[in-house]
All heavy atoms as a GROMACS GRO file, in nm:
protein
  584
    1MET      N    1  -0.176   1.233   0.247
    1MET     CA    2  -0.308   1.243   0.188
    1MET      C    3  -0.372   1.104   0.192
    1MET      O    4  -0.308   1.005   0.158
    1MET     CB    5  -0.292   1.294   0.045
    1MET     CG    6  -0.414   1.301  -0.034
    1MET     SD    7  -0.377   1.379  -0.192
    1MET     CE    8  -0.537   1.382  -0.257
    2ALA      N    9  -0.495   1.098   0.233
    2ALA     CA   10  -0.566   0.970   0.241
    2ALA      C   11  -0.589   0.913   0.102
    2ALA      O   12  -0.621   0.985   0.008
    2ALA     CB   13  -0.698   0.989   0.313
    3ARG      N   14  -0.572   0.783   0.091
    3ARG     CA   15  -0.594   0.720  -0.039
    3ARG      C   16  -0.743   0.709  -0.068
    3ARG      O   17  -0.826   0.706   0.023
    3ARG     CB   18  -0.526   0.584  -0.045
    3ARG     CG   19  -0.591   0.479   0.038
    3ARG     CD   20  -0.523   0.347   0.020
    3ARG     NE   21  -0.463   0.306   0.146
    3ARG     CZ   22  -0.411   0.188   0.167
    3ARG    NH1   23  -0.408   0.099   0.072
    3ARG    NH2   24  -0.360   0.157   0.283
    4ASN      N   25  -0.774   0.707  -0.196
    4ASN     CA   26  -0.911   0.686  -0.240
    4ASN      C   27  -0.906   0.610  -0.373
    4ASN      O   28  -0.799   0.584  -0.427
    4ASN     CB   29  -0.988   0.819  -0.252
    4ASN     CG   30  -0.925   0.914  -0.352
    4ASN    OD1   31  -0.893   0.876  -0.465
    4ASN    ND2   32  -0.907   1.039  -0.312
    5SER      N   33  -1.021   0.573  -0.424
    5SER     CA   34  -1.024   0.490  -0.545
    5SER      C   35  -0.965   0.563  -0.666
    5SER      O   36  -0.900   0.500  -0.750
    5SER     CB   37  -1.166   0.444  -0.575
    5SER     OG   38  -1.252   0.555  -0.594
    6ARG      N   39  -0.983   0.694  -0.676
    6ARG     CA   40  -0.925   0.769  -0.788
    6ARG      C   41  -0.773   0.766  -0.782
    6ARG      O   42  -0.706   0.744  -0.884
    6ARG     CB   43  -0.973   0.916  -0.786
    6ARG     CG   44  -1.117   0.934  -0.832
    6ARG     CD   45  -1.161   1.079  -0.824
    6ARG     NE   46  -1.080   1.163  -0.909
    6ARG     CZ   47  -1.055   1.293  -0.884
    6ARG    NH1   48  -1.104   1.351  -0.776
    6ARG    NH2   49  -0.982   1.363  -0.966
    7LEU      N   50  -0.717   0.789  -0.664
    7LEU     CA   51  -0.571   0.788  -0.649
    7LEU      C   52  -0.515   0.649  -0.675
    7LEU      O   53  -0.413   0.633  -0.742
    7LEU     CB   54  -0.532   0.835  -0.509
    7LEU     CG   55  -0.554   0.983  -0.480
    7LEU    CD1   56  -0.538   1.011  -0.332
    7LEU    CD2   57  -0.460   1.069  -0.561
    8GLN      N   58  -0.581   0.547  -0.625
    8GLN     CA   59  -0.533   0.411  -0.645
    8GLN      C   60  -0.536   0.372  -0.793
    8GLN      O   61  -0.447   0.301  -0.840
    8GLN     CB   62  -0.614   0.313  -0.561
    8GLN     CG   63  -0.578   0.325  -0.414
    8GLN     CD   64  -0.641   0.218  -0.330
    8GLN    OE1   65  -0.735   0.246  -0.257
    8GLN    NE2   66  -0.591   0.098  -0.340
    9LYS      N   67  -0.634   0.422  -0.865
    9LYS     CA   68  -0.640   0.395  -1.010
    9LYS      C   69  -0.524   0.463  -1.082
    9LYS      O   70  -0.464   0.406  -1.173
    9LYS     CB   71  -0.774   0.442  -1.066
    9LYS     CG   72  -0.795   0.405  -1.210
    9LYS     CD   73  -0.934   0.443  -1.256
    9LYS     CE   74  -0.952   0.404  -1.402
    9LYS     NZ   75  -1.087   0.437  -1.450
   10ILE      N   76  -0.492   0.585  -1.041
   10ILE     CA   77  -0.382   0.660  -1.105
   10ILE      C   78  -0.249   0.587  -1.089
   10ILE      O   79  -0.168   0.584  -1.181
   10ILE     CB   80  -0.374   0.803  -1.047
   10ILE    CG1   81  -0.497   0.884  -1.090
   10ILE    CG2   82  -0.246   0.873  -1.092
   10ILE    CD1   83  -0.512   1.017  -1.021
   11VAL      N   84  -0.224   0.526  -0.974
   11VAL     CA   85  -0.097   0.457  -0.949
   11VAL      C   86  -0.105   0.306  -0.975
   11VAL      O   87  -0.016   0.231  -0.936
   11VAL     CB   88  -0.041   0.485  -0.807
   11VAL    CG1   89  -0.013   0.631  -0.787
   11VAL    CG2   90  -0.132   0.429  -0.701
   12GLY      N   91  -0.208   0.263  -1.042
   12GLY     CA   92  -0.227   0.121  -1.069
   12GLY      C   93  -0.110   0.056  -1.141
   12GLY      O   94  -0.066  -0.054  -1.107
   13LYS      N   95  -0.056   0.125  -1.242
   13LYS     CA   96   0.058   0.070  -1.318
   13LYS      C   97   0.180   0.055  -1.227
   13LYS      O   98   0.248  -0.048  -1.230
   13LYS     CB   99   0.090   0.163  -1.435
   13LYS     CG  100   0.207   0.121  -1.518
   13LYS     CD  101   0.235   0.220  -1.630
   13LYS     CE  102   0.363   0.186  -1.702
   13LYS     NZ  103   0.402   0.289  -1.799
   14GLN      N  104   0.209   0.155  -1.147
   14GLN     CA  105   0.324   0.152  -1.058
   14GLN      C  106   0.304   0.045  -0.949
   14GLN      O  107   0.398  -0.022  -0.909
   14GLN     CB  108   0.348   0.289  -0.994
   14GLN     CG  109   0.400   0.392  -1.090
   14GLN     CD  110   0.294   0.456  -1.179
   14GLN    OE1  111   0.175   0.442  -1.156
   14GLN    NE2  112   0.338   0.526  -1.281
   15MET      N  113   0.180   0.029  -0.901
   15MET     CA  114   0.153  -0.073  -0.800
   15MET      C  115   0.176  -0.212  -0.858
   15MET      O  116   0.233  -0.300  -0.793
   15MET     CB  117   0.010  -0.059  -0.747
   15MET     CG  118  -0.018  -0.147  -0.628
   15MET     SD  119   0.090  -0.119  -0.485
   15MET     CE  120   0.040   0.044  -0.437
   16HIS      N  121   0.135  -0.232  -0.982
   16HIS     CA  122   0.157  -0.361  -1.049
   16HIS      C  123   0.307  -0.388  -1.064
   16HIS      O  124   0.354  -0.499  -1.039
   16HIS     CB  125   0.088  -0.362  -1.185
   16HIS     CG  126   0.105  -0.490  -1.259
   16HIS    ND1  127   0.043  -0.607  -1.220
   16HIS    CD2  128   0.178  -0.520  -1.368
   16HIS    CE1  129   0.079  -0.704  -1.304
   16HIS    NE2  130   0.160  -0.654  -1.394
   17GLU      N  131   0.382  -0.285  -1.101
   17GLU     CA  132   0.527  -0.298  -1.113
   17GLU      C  133   0.590  -0.335  -0.979
   17GLU      O  134   0.678  -0.422  -0.972
   17GLU     CB  135   0.586  -0.166  -1.165
   17GLU     CG  136   0.732  -0.171  -1.195
   17GLU     CD  137   0.787  -0.040  -1.250
   17GLU    OE1  138   0.708   0.042  -1.300
   17GLU    OE2  139   0.909  -0.019  -1.240
   18ALA      N  140   0.544  -0.270  -0.871
   18ALA     CA  141   0.597  -0.300  -0.737
   18ALA      C  142   0.563  -0.444  -0.698
   18ALA      O  143   0.645  -0.514  -0.638
   18ALA     CB  144   0.540  -0.202  -0.635
   19LYS      N  145   0.444  -0.490  -0.733
   19LYS     CA  146   0.403  -0.628  -0.702
   19LYS      C  147   0.493  -0.728  -0.774
   19LYS      O  148   0.536  -0.828  -0.715
   19LYS     CB  149   0.257  -0.650  -0.741
   19LYS     CG  150   0.203  -0.784  -0.703
   19LYS     CD  151   0.055  -0.795  -0.737
   19LYS     CE  152   0.000  -0.930  -0.694
   19LYS     NZ  153  -0.144  -0.940  -0.720
   20LEU      N  154   0.526  -0.700  -0.900
   20LEU     CA  155   0.615  -0.788  -0.976
   20LEU      C  156   0.756  -0.790  -0.916
   20LEU      O  157   0.818  -0.896  -0.906
   20LEU     CB  158   0.620  -0.746  -1.123
   20LEU     CG  159   0.491  -0.764  -1.204
   20LEU    CD1  160   0.509  -0.706  -1.344
   20LEU    CD2  161   0.448  -0.909  -1.208
   21LEU      N  162   0.805  -0.673  -0.876
   21LEU     CA  163   0.937  -0.664  -0.814
   21LEU      C  164   0.940  -0.743  -0.683
   21LEU      O  165   1.036  -0.813  -0.653
   21LEU     CB  166   0.976  -0.518  -0.788
   21LEU     CG  167   1.013  -0.435  -0.910
   21LEU    CD1  168   1.022  -0.287  -0.873
   21LEU    CD2  169   1.144  -0.484  -0.968
   22HIS      N  170   0.834  -0.733  -0.605
   22HIS     CA  171   0.824  -0.806  -0.479
   22HIS      C  172   0.825  -0.957  -0.504
   22HIS      O  173   0.890  -1.032  -0.433
   22HIS     CB  174   0.698  -0.765  -0.403
   22HIS     CG  175   0.678  -0.839  -0.276
   22HIS    ND1  176   0.602  -0.954  -0.269
   22HIS    CD2  177   0.726  -0.819  -0.152
   22HIS    CE1  178   0.603  -0.999  -0.145
   22HIS    NE2  179   0.677  -0.919  -0.071
   23ALA      N  180   0.754  -0.998  -0.608
   23ALA     CA  181   0.748  -1.141  -0.641
   23ALA      C  182   0.886  -1.193  -0.683
   23ALA      O  183   0.923  -1.307  -0.650
   23ALA     CB  184   0.648  -1.165  -0.753
   24GLU      N  185   0.964  -1.110  -0.751
   24GLU     CA  186   1.099  -1.149  -0.795
   24GLU      C  187   1.197  -1.159  -0.679
   24GLU      O  188   1.277  -1.252  -0.672
   24GLU     CB  189   1.155  -1.048  -0.895
   24GLU     CG  190   1.101  -1.057  -1.034
   24GLU     CD  191   1.164  -0.953  -1.126
   24GLU    OE1  192   1.275  -0.904  -1.095
   24GLU    OE2  193   1.101  -0.920  -1.226
   25THR      N  194   1.192  -1.060  -0.590
   25THR     CA  195   1.294  -1.048  -0.486
   25THR      C  196   1.251  -1.102  -0.349
   25THR      O  197   1.335  -1.134  -0.266
   25THR     CB  198   1.335  -0.901  -0.467
   25THR    OG1  199   1.222  -0.827  -0.419
   25THR    CG2  200   1.386  -0.840  -0.596
   26GLY      N  201   1.121  -1.104  -0.324
   26GLY     CA  202   1.072  -1.143  -0.193
   26GLY      C  203   1.088  -1.035  -0.088
   26GLY      O  204   1.064  -1.056   0.029
   27LYS      N  205   1.131  -0.917  -0.132
   27LYS     CA  206   1.152  -0.804  -0.041
   27LYS      C  207   1.052  -0.692  -0.074
   27LYS      O  208   0.993  -0.691  -0.181
   27LYS     CB  209   1.294  -0.751  -0.055
   27LYS     CG  210   1.400  -0.851  -0.016
   27LYS     CD  211   1.538  -0.792  -0.031
   27LYS     CE  212   1.643  -0.896   0.007
   27LYS     NZ  213   1.778  -0.842  -0.003
   28ALA      N  214   1.040  -0.598   0.019
   28ALA     CA  215   0.954  -0.483  -0.004
   28ALA      C  216   0.998  -0.413  -0.132
   28ALA      O  217   1.117  -0.395  -0.157
   28ALA     CB  218   0.961  -0.387   0.113
   29ALA      N  219   0.901  -0.375  -0.215
   29ALA     CA  220   0.931  -0.308  -0.342
   29ALA      C  221   0.858  -0.175  -0.347
   29ALA      O  222   0.740  -0.167  -0.310
   29ALA     CB  223   0.888  -0.397  -0.458
   30ARG      N  224   0.928  -0.072  -0.392
   30ARG     CA  225   0.871   0.063  -0.398
   30ARG      C  226   0.895   0.123  -0.536
   30ARG      O  227   1.006   0.118  -0.587
   30ARG     CB  228   0.933   0.152  -0.292
   30ARG     CG  229   0.901   0.108  -0.152
   30ARG     CD  230   0.993   0.175  -0.050
   30ARG     NE  231   0.981   0.110   0.079
   30ARG     CZ  232   1.056   0.008   0.119
   30ARG    NH1  233   1.152  -0.039   0.041
   30ARG    NH2  234   1.038  -0.046   0.237
   31VAL      N  235   0.791   0.184  -0.590
   31VAL     CA  236   0.799   0.255  -0.717
   31VAL      C  237   0.738   0.392  -0.694
   31VAL      O  238   0.626   0.403  -0.642
   31VAL     CB  239   0.724   0.180  -0.829
   31VAL    CG1  240   0.731   0.257  -0.960
   31VAL    CG2  241   0.780   0.039  -0.846
   32PHE      N  242   0.808   0.497  -0.732
   32PHE     CA  243   0.761   0.634  -0.710
   32PHE      C  244   0.712   0.696  -0.839
   32PHE      O  245   0.763   0.666  -0.947
   32PHE     CB  246   0.874   0.719  -0.650
   32PHE     CG  247   0.914   0.674  -0.512
   32PHE    CD1  248   1.012   0.577  -0.495
   32PHE    CD2  249   0.852   0.726  -0.400
   32PHE    CE1  250   1.050   0.534  -0.370
   32PHE    CE2  251   0.888   0.684  -0.273
   32PHE     CZ  252   0.987   0.588  -0.258
   33THR      N  253   0.616   0.786  -0.826
   33THR     CA  254   0.566   0.861  -0.941
   33THR      C  255   0.512   0.994  -0.890
   33THR      O  256   0.501   1.017  -0.769
   33THR     CB  257   0.457   0.782  -1.016
   33THR    OG1  258   0.425   0.850  -1.137
   33THR    CG2  259   0.331   0.766  -0.932
   34GLU      N  260   0.479   1.081  -0.983
   34GLU     CA  261   0.416   1.209  -0.947
   34GLU      C  262   0.315   1.246  -1.053
   34GLU      O  263   0.324   1.200  -1.168
   34GLU     CB  264   0.521   1.319  -0.932
   34GLU     CG  265   0.593   1.351  -1.061
   34GLU     CD  266   0.694   1.462  -1.043
   34GLU    OE1  267   0.806   1.433  -0.999
   34GLU    OE2  268   0.659   1.577  -1.074
   35PHE      N  269   0.217   1.327  -1.014
   35PHE     CA  270   0.112   1.368  -1.107
   35PHE      C  271   0.038   1.488  -1.049
   35PHE      O  272   0.050   1.518  -0.930
   35PHE     CB  273   0.014   1.251  -1.131
   35PHE     CG  274  -0.039   1.189  -1.006
   35PHE    CD1  275  -0.154   1.235  -0.945
   35PHE    CD2  276   0.028   1.081  -0.947
   35PHE    CE1  277  -0.202   1.176  -0.828
   35PHE    CE2  278  -0.018   1.021  -0.832
   35PHE     CZ  279  -0.134   1.069  -0.772
   36ASP      N  280  -0.034   1.557  -1.135
   36ASP     CA  281  -0.120   1.666  -1.090
   36ASP      C  282  -0.255   1.607  -1.054
   36ASP      O  283  -0.308   1.519  -1.123
   36ASP     CB  284  -0.137   1.771  -1.200
   36ASP     CG  285  -0.010   1.851  -1.224
   36ASP    OD1  286   0.068   1.867  -1.130
   36ASP    OD2  287   0.010   1.897  -1.338
   37TYR      N  288  -0.312   1.656  -0.944
   37TYR     CA  289  -0.438   1.602  -0.894
   37TYR      C  290  -0.523   1.714  -0.837
   37TYR      O  291  -0.472   1.807  -0.775
   37TYR     CB  292  -0.408   1.499  -0.785
   37TYR     CG  293  -0.530   1.433  -0.726
   37TYR    CD1  294  -0.595   1.330  -0.792
   37TYR    CD2  295  -0.580   1.474  -0.603
   37TYR    CE1  296  -0.706   1.268  -0.737
   37TYR    CE2  297  -0.691   1.412  -0.547
   37TYR     CZ  298  -0.754   1.310  -0.615
   37TYR     OH  299  -0.864   1.249  -0.561
   38GLN      N  300  -0.652   1.705  -0.861
   38GLN     CA  301  -0.745   1.802  -0.803
   38GLN      C  302  -0.866   1.727  -0.750
   38GLN      O  303  -0.919   1.637  -0.816
   38GLN     CB  304  -0.790   1.904  -0.908
   38GLN     CG  305  -0.881   2.010  -0.851
   38GLN     CD  306  -0.911   2.121  -0.949
   38GLN    OE1  307  -0.857   2.123  -1.059
   38GLN    NE2  308  -0.995   2.213  -0.910
   39THR      N  309  -0.907   1.763  -0.629
   39THR     CA  310  -1.027   1.701  -0.574
   39THR      C  311  -1.148   1.752  -0.651
   39THR      O  312  -1.143   1.855  -0.718
   39THR     CB  313  -1.044   1.736  -0.425
   39THR    OG1  314  -1.057   1.877  -0.412
   39THR    CG2  315  -0.929   1.686  -0.341
   40ARG      N  316  -1.256   1.680  -0.639
   40ARG     CA  317  -1.376   1.718  -0.713
   40ARG      C  318  -1.444   1.840  -0.653
   40ARG      O  319  -1.507   1.918  -0.725
   40ARG     CB  320  -1.472   1.601  -0.719
   40ARG     CG  321  -1.416   1.489  -0.803
   40ARG     CD  322  -1.517   1.381  -0.828
   40ARG     NE  323  -1.462   1.286  -0.925
   40ARG     CZ  324  -1.491   1.160  -0.928
   40ARG    NH1  325  -1.575   1.110  -0.841
   40ARG    NH2  326  -1.436   1.082  -1.018
   41ASP      N  327  -1.430   1.861  -0.522
   41ASP     CA  328  -1.504   1.970  -0.457
   41ASP      C  329  -1.418   2.068  -0.379
   41ASP      O  330  -1.438   2.188  -0.387
   41ASP     CB  331  -1.610   1.913  -0.361
   41ASP     CG  332  -1.716   1.832  -0.432
   41ASP    OD1  333  -1.758   1.873  -0.540
   41ASP    OD2  334  -1.755   1.727  -0.378
   42SER      N  335  -1.323   2.018  -0.300
   42SER     CA  336  -1.261   2.104  -0.200
   42SER      C  337  -1.139   2.184  -0.247
   42SER      O  338  -1.103   2.281  -0.181
   42SER     CB  339  -1.224   2.022  -0.076
   42SER     OG  340  -1.137   1.918  -0.112
   43TRP      N  341  -1.073   2.146  -0.355
   43TRP     CA  342  -0.956   2.220  -0.400
   43TRP      C  343  -0.994   2.309  -0.518
   43TRP      O  344  -1.059   2.263  -0.612
   43TRP     CB  345  -0.843   2.128  -0.444
   43TRP     CG  346  -0.782   2.046  -0.335
   43TRP    CD1  347  -0.813   2.047  -0.203
   43TRP    CD2  348  -0.680   1.948  -0.352
   43TRP    NE1  349  -0.736   1.957  -0.136
   43TRP    CE2  350  -0.653   1.895  -0.224
   43TRP    CE3  351  -0.609   1.901  -0.460
   43TRP    CZ2  352  -0.558   1.796  -0.203
   43TRP    CZ3  353  -0.514   1.803  -0.440
   43TRP    CH2  354  -0.489   1.752  -0.313
   44ALA      N  355  -0.947   2.433  -0.516
   44ALA     CA  356  -0.976   2.526  -0.624
   44ALA      C  357  -0.888   2.502  -0.747
   44ALA      O  358  -0.920   2.548  -0.856
   44ALA     CB  359  -0.958   2.670  -0.575
   45ARG      N  360  -0.777   2.431  -0.729
   45ARG     CA  361  -0.686   2.407  -0.841
   45ARG      C  362  -0.616   2.273  -0.822
   45ARG      O  363  -0.620   2.214  -0.715
   45ARG     CB  364  -0.582   2.518  -0.850
   45ARG     CG  365  -0.492   2.528  -0.729
   45ARG     CD  366  -0.386   2.638  -0.744
   45ARG     NE  367  -0.306   2.650  -0.625
   45ARG     CZ  368  -0.202   2.573  -0.595
   45ARG    NH1  369  -0.165   2.478  -0.676
   45ARG    NH2  370  -0.134   2.591  -0.484
   46ALA      N  371  -0.552   2.229  -0.928
   46ALA     CA  372  -0.475   2.105  -0.922
   46ALA      C  373  -0.346   2.128  -0.844
   46ALA      O  374  -0.289   2.237  -0.847
   46ALA     CB  375  -0.444   2.055  -1.062
   47ARG      N  376  -0.300   2.026  -0.777
   47ARG     CA  377  -0.176   2.031  -0.701
   47ARG      C  378  -0.089   1.911  -0.738
   47ARG      O  379  -0.138   1.810  -0.786
   47ARG     CB  380  -0.206   2.031  -0.552
   47ARG     CG  381  -0.274   2.159  -0.506
   47ARG     CD  382  -0.301   2.155  -0.358
   47ARG     NE  383  -0.337   2.284  -0.306
   47ARG     CZ  384  -0.459   2.335  -0.307
   47ARG    NH1  385  -0.558   2.268  -0.360
   47ARG    NH2  386  -0.483   2.454  -0.255
   48ARG      N  387   0.040   1.923  -0.711
   48ARG     CA  388   0.135   1.816  -0.740
   48ARG      C  389   0.127   1.712  -0.628
   48ARG      O  390   0.132   1.745  -0.510
   48ARG     CB  391   0.275   1.873  -0.750
   48ARG     CG  392   0.380   1.769  -0.781
   48ARG     CD  393   0.515   1.837  -0.809
   48ARG     NE  394   0.619   1.737  -0.813
   48ARG     CZ  395   0.722   1.732  -0.730
   48ARG    NH1  396   0.738   1.826  -0.639
   48ARG    NH2  397   0.811   1.636  -0.739
   49VAL      N  398   0.117   1.586  -0.666
   49VAL     CA  399   0.114   1.476  -0.571
   49VAL      C  400   0.229   1.382  -0.604
   49VAL      O  401   0.251   1.346  -0.720
   49VAL     CB  402  -0.020   1.399  -0.578
   49VAL    CG1  403  -0.017   1.277  -0.488
   49VAL    CG2  404  -0.136   1.490  -0.541
   50VAL      N  405   0.304   1.344  -0.502
   50VAL     CA  406   0.409   1.244  -0.516
   50VAL      C  407   0.354   1.116  -0.452
   50VAL      O  408   0.301   1.120  -0.341
   50VAL     CB  409   0.540   1.288  -0.446
   50VAL    CG1  410   0.645   1.178  -0.452
   50VAL    CG2  411   0.591   1.418  -0.506
   51ALA      N  412   0.364   1.006  -0.525
   51ALA     CA  413   0.307   0.880  -0.477
   51ALA      C  414   0.414   0.773  -0.465
   51ALA      O  415   0.506   0.766  -0.547
   51ALA     CB  416   0.198   0.833  -0.573
   52LYS      N  417   0.399   0.691  -0.362
   52LYS     CA  418   0.485   0.574  -0.344
   52LYS      C  419   0.395   0.451  -0.356
   52LYS      O  420   0.305   0.430  -0.275
   52LYS     CB  421   0.551   0.575  -0.207
   52LYS     CG  422   0.632   0.449  -0.178
   52LYS     CD  423   0.691   0.450  -0.039
   52LYS     CE  424   0.584   0.428   0.064
   52LYS     NZ  425   0.635   0.404   0.198
   53ALA      N  426   0.418   0.373  -0.461
   53ALA     CA  427   0.347   0.246  -0.477
   53ALA      C  428   0.436   0.140  -0.413
   53ALA      O  429   0.540   0.106  -0.467
   53ALA     CB  430   0.323   0.218  -0.624
   54GLU      N  431   0.396   0.093  -0.298
   54GLU     CA  432   0.478  -0.002  -0.222
   54GLU      C  433   0.403  -0.133  -0.209
   54GLU      O  434   0.283  -0.136  -0.183
   54GLU     CB  435   0.507   0.055  -0.084
   54GLU     CG  436   0.593  -0.034   0.002
   54GLU     CD  437   0.624   0.032   0.135
   54GLU    OE1  438   0.533   0.087   0.200
   54GLU    OE2  439   0.741   0.027   0.176
   55TYR      N  440   0.477  -0.243  -0.228
   55TYR     CA  441   0.418  -0.376  -0.210
   55TYR      C  442   0.501  -0.451  -0.108
   55TYR      O  443   0.622  -0.465  -0.122
   55TYR     CB  444   0.413  -0.453  -0.342
   55TYR     CG  445   0.312  -0.564  -0.338
   55TYR    CD1  446   0.181  -0.541  -0.375
   55TYR    CD2  447   0.346  -0.690  -0.292
   55TYR    CE1  448   0.086  -0.642  -0.368
   55TYR    CE2  449   0.253  -0.791  -0.284
   55TYR     CZ  450   0.122  -0.768  -0.323
   55TYR     OH  451   0.029  -0.868  -0.315
   56LEU      N  452   0.434  -0.497  -0.001
   56LEU     CA  453   0.498  -0.567   0.110
   56LEU      C  454   0.446  -0.711   0.117
   56LEU      O  455   0.354  -0.747   0.043
   56LEU     CB  456   0.466  -0.496   0.241
   56LEU     CG  457   0.496  -0.346   0.246
   56LEU    CD1  458   0.433  -0.284   0.369
   56LEU    CD2  459   0.644  -0.323   0.243
   57ASP      N  460   0.500  -0.789   0.208
   57ASP     CA  461   0.451  -0.925   0.228
   57ASP      C  462   0.300  -0.925   0.259
   57ASP      O  463   0.229  -1.017   0.220
   57ASP     CB  464   0.526  -0.994   0.342
   57ASP     CG  465   0.670  -1.026   0.306
   57ASP    OD1  466   0.700  -1.038   0.185
   57ASP    OD2  467   0.753  -1.038   0.398
   58LYS      N  468   0.254  -0.822   0.327
   58LYS     CA  469   0.112  -0.811   0.363
   58LYS      C  470   0.025  -0.761   0.249
   58LYS      O  471  -0.097  -0.761   0.259
   58LYS     CB  472   0.095  -0.718   0.483
   58LYS     CG  473   0.158  -0.771   0.610
   58LYS     CD  474   0.136  -0.675   0.723
   58LYS     CE  475   0.198  -0.726   0.851
   58LYS     NZ  476   0.175  -0.635   0.963
   59GLY      N  477   0.086  -0.709   0.141
   59GLY     CA  478   0.010  -0.658   0.027
   59GLY      C  479   0.043  -0.514  -0.006
   59GLY      O  480   0.150  -0.462   0.030
   60GLU      N  481  -0.050  -0.449  -0.073
   60GLU     CA  482  -0.030  -0.312  -0.120
   60GLU      C  483  -0.026  -0.212  -0.005
   60GLU      O  484  -0.098  -0.225   0.093
   60GLU     CB  485  -0.143  -0.272  -0.215
   60GLU     CG  486  -0.147  -0.351  -0.342
   60GLU     CD  487  -0.258  -0.308  -0.436
   60GLU    OE1  488  -0.340  -0.221  -0.399
   60GLU    OE2  489  -0.263  -0.360  -0.548
   61ASN      N  490   0.060  -0.108  -0.022
   61ASN     CA  491   0.071  -0.002   0.077
   61ASN      C  492   0.102   0.130   0.005
   61ASN      O  493   0.211   0.184   0.017
   61ASN     CB  494   0.182  -0.035   0.178
   61ASN     CG  495   0.188   0.066   0.290
   61ASN    OD1  496   0.087   0.121   0.330
   61ASN    ND2  497   0.308   0.092   0.339
   62PRO      N  498   0.005   0.183  -0.072
   62PRO     CA  499   0.031   0.309  -0.142
   62PRO      C  500   0.027   0.428  -0.047
   62PRO      O  501  -0.049   0.427   0.051
   62PRO     CB  502  -0.084   0.316  -0.243
   62PRO     CG  503  -0.195   0.242  -0.177
   62PRO     CD  504  -0.129   0.131  -0.099
   63ARG      N  505   0.108   0.528  -0.074
   63ARG     CA  506   0.111   0.652   0.005
   63ARG      C  507   0.112   0.770  -0.091
   63ARG      O  508   0.170   0.764  -0.199
   63ARG     CB  509   0.236   0.659   0.094
   63ARG     CG  510   0.249   0.544   0.191
   63ARG     CD  511   0.136   0.546   0.292
   63ARG     NE  512   0.142   0.428   0.376
   63ARG     CZ  513   0.116   0.429   0.504
   63ARG    NH1  514   0.084   0.540   0.564
   63ARG    NH2  515   0.123   0.317   0.572
   64PHE      N  516   0.050   0.880  -0.049
   64PHE     CA  517   0.037   0.999  -0.133
   64PHE      C  518   0.072   1.123  -0.051
   64PHE      O  519   0.024   1.139   0.061
   64PHE     CB  520  -0.105   1.011  -0.186
   64PHE     CG  521  -0.152   0.888  -0.261
   64PHE    CD1  522  -0.219   0.786  -0.196
   64PHE    CD2  523  -0.123   0.874  -0.395
   64PHE    CE1  524  -0.261   0.672  -0.263
   64PHE    CE2  525  -0.162   0.759  -0.465
   64PHE     CZ  526  -0.233   0.659  -0.398
   65VAL      N  527   0.154   1.210  -0.111
   65VAL     CA  528   0.194   1.335  -0.045
   65VAL      C  529   0.167   1.451  -0.140
   65VAL      O  530   0.213   1.450  -0.255
   65VAL     CB  531   0.344   1.332  -0.006
   65VAL    CG1  532   0.387   1.465   0.053
   65VAL    CG2  533   0.374   1.217   0.087
   66VAL      N  534   0.095   1.549  -0.091
   66VAL     CA  535   0.070   1.672  -0.168
   66VAL      C  536   0.184   1.766  -0.139
   66VAL      O  537   0.222   1.785  -0.023
   66VAL     CB  538  -0.064   1.737  -0.129
   66VAL    CG1  539  -0.086   1.865  -0.208
   66VAL    CG2  540  -0.178   1.641  -0.149
   67THR      N  541   0.242   1.828  -0.243
   67THR     CA  542   0.356   1.916  -0.222
   67THR      C  543   0.349   2.039  -0.314
   67THR      O  544   0.290   2.032  -0.421
   67THR     CB  545   0.489   1.841  -0.246
   67THR    OG1  546   0.597   1.931  -0.219
   67THR    CG2  547   0.501   1.789  -0.388
   68SER      N  548   0.411   2.145  -0.269
   68SER     CA  549   0.424   2.264  -0.352
   68SER      C  550   0.569   2.276  -0.402
   68SER      O  551   0.601   2.370  -0.472
   68SER     CB  552   0.385   2.390  -0.272
   68SER     OG  553   0.471   2.403  -0.160
   69ILE      N  554   0.653   2.181  -0.366
   69ILE     CA  555   0.792   2.182  -0.410
   69ILE      C  556   0.797   2.139  -0.557
   69ILE      O  557   0.737   2.040  -0.596
   69ILE     CB  558   0.877   2.085  -0.324
   69ILE    CG1  559   0.873   2.130  -0.179
   69ILE    CG2  560   1.018   2.077  -0.377
   69ILE    CD1  561   0.938   2.032  -0.084
   70THR      N  562   0.870   2.215  -0.636
   70THR     CA  563   0.880   2.184  -0.778
   70THR      C  564   0.975   2.066  -0.798
   70THR      O  565   1.063   2.040  -0.716
   70THR     CB  566   0.931   2.305  -0.858
   70THR    OG1  567   1.062   2.339  -0.809
   70THR    CG2  568   0.839   2.424  -0.844
   71PRO      N  569   0.960   1.994  -0.910
   71PRO     CA  570   1.047   1.877  -0.935
   71PRO      C  571   1.195   1.913  -0.944
   71PRO      O  572   1.280   1.831  -0.915
   71PRO     CB  573   0.998   1.823  -1.069
   71PRO     CG  574   0.862   1.877  -1.086
   71PRO     CD  575   0.858   2.006  -1.011
   72GLU      N  576   1.226   2.033  -0.984
   72GLU     CA  577   1.366   2.074  -0.996
   72GLU      C  578   1.424   2.084  -0.858
   72GLU      O  579   1.533   2.073  -0.826
   72GLU     CB  580   1.380   2.210  -1.066
   72GLU     CG  581   1.332   2.210  -1.208
   72GLU     CD  582   1.182   2.222  -1.221
   72GLU    OE1  583   1.117   2.290  -1.140
   72GLU    OE2  584   1.127   2.161  -1.312
   0.00000   0.00000   0.00000
C-alpha cells in the first residue's frame, strides 16, 4: 500500500522508536505494528494494515500491507 501523510502519522511513534534503535546500533532498525484503516473515499469499510517502521542509514523507510489475515 502506498504511504501517505495519514499512514505516516499513525506510525510516527514506531518510526521514532526505529530511529532511536538505529542511532544506538548503527544498523537497520525495524518496528512492526498493526491497526485498522479506512480510506476516506474508496474503501467501504476499515481493513487491517500491518506496518513496518524501518530506519536505515538513508533515513525512514515505512511500508504498509493491507491484509485479511487475522492476528491469530
